[in-house]
C-alpha positions in Angstrom: -73.9 -126.3 -97.7 -77.6 -125.4 -97.1 -80.3 -127.9 -97.1 -82.7 -127.5 -100.1 -85.7 -127.6 -97.9 -84.3 -124.8 -95.8 -83.6 -122.7 -98.9 -87.2 -123.3 -100.1 -88.7 -122.2 -96.9 -86.5 -119.0 -96.8 -87.6 -118.3 -100.4 -91.3 -118.7 -99.6 -90.9 -116.5 -96.5 -89.1 -113.8 -98.5 -91.8 -113.9 -101.2 -94.5 -113.6 -98.5 -92.8 -110.7 -96.8 -92.3 -108.9 -100.1 -95.9 -109.4 -101.2 -97.3 -108.3 -97.8 -95.1 -105.2 -97.8 -96.3 -104.4 -101.4 -99.9 -104.7 -100.4 -99.2 -102.4 -97.3 -97.6 -99.9 -99.6 -100.6 -99.8 -101.9 -102.9 -99.5 -98.9 -101.0 -96.5 -97.5 -100.6 -94.9 -100.9 -104.4 -95.1 -101.3 -104.9 -93.6 -97.8 -102.4 -90.8 -98.5 -104.0 -89.9 -101.8 -107.4 -89.8 -100.1 -106.0 -87.3 -97.6 -105.0 -84.9 -100.5 -108.2 -85.3 -102.5 -110.7 -84.7 -99.8 -112.1 -81.2 -99.5 -110.0 -80.3 -96.4 -106.8 -81.6 -98.0 -106.1 -78.4 -99.9 -103.0 -76.8 -98.6 -102.2 -79.7 -96.3 -98.5 -80.6 -96.0 -97.1 -84.1 -96.6 -96.1 -84.4 -92.9 -99.6 -83.5 -91.7 -101.1 -86.0 -94.1 -98.7 -88.7 -92.9 -99.5 -87.9 -89.3 -103.2 -88.4 -90.1 -102.7 -91.6 -92.1 -100.1 -93.5 -90.1 -102.0 -94.8 -87.1 -102.1 -98.1 -85.2 -105.6 -98.7 -86.4 -104.7 -98.2 -90.0 -101.7 -100.4 -89.6 -103.8 -103.2 -88.1 -106.3 -103.0 -90.9 -103.6 -102.8 -93.6 -101.6 -105.7 -92.2 -104.6 -108.0 -91.7 -105.8 -107.2 -95.3 -102.3 -107.8 -96.6 -102.1 -111.2 -94.9 -105.5 -112.2 -96.1 -104.7 -111.0 -99.6 -101.5 -113.0 -99.6 -103.2 -116.1 -98.4 -106.0 -115.7 -101.0 -103.5 -115.3 -103.9 -101.3 -118.1 -102.6 -104.4 -120.3 -102.6 -105.2 -119.3 -106.2 -101.6 -120.0 -107.3 -101.8 -123.5 -106.0 -105.2 -124.2 -107.5 -104.4 -122.8 -111.0 
């Protein structure tokens, strides 16, 4: 039988992973929409747009923003 503290930590880690992944999804969805709404996006294929959007730099910015966003909202949850 699992220890309650262990289950609590797993639940918190799972929630953090899900929230960070969701923020990353929104970040990349926004970048992808920007690729198609720019003037040079007319006629651009989805693969070409993904190639332009999915970079190490964008991932670093998105991941750091997602972690900071999660930490901020976790702080607000505990304060309210």
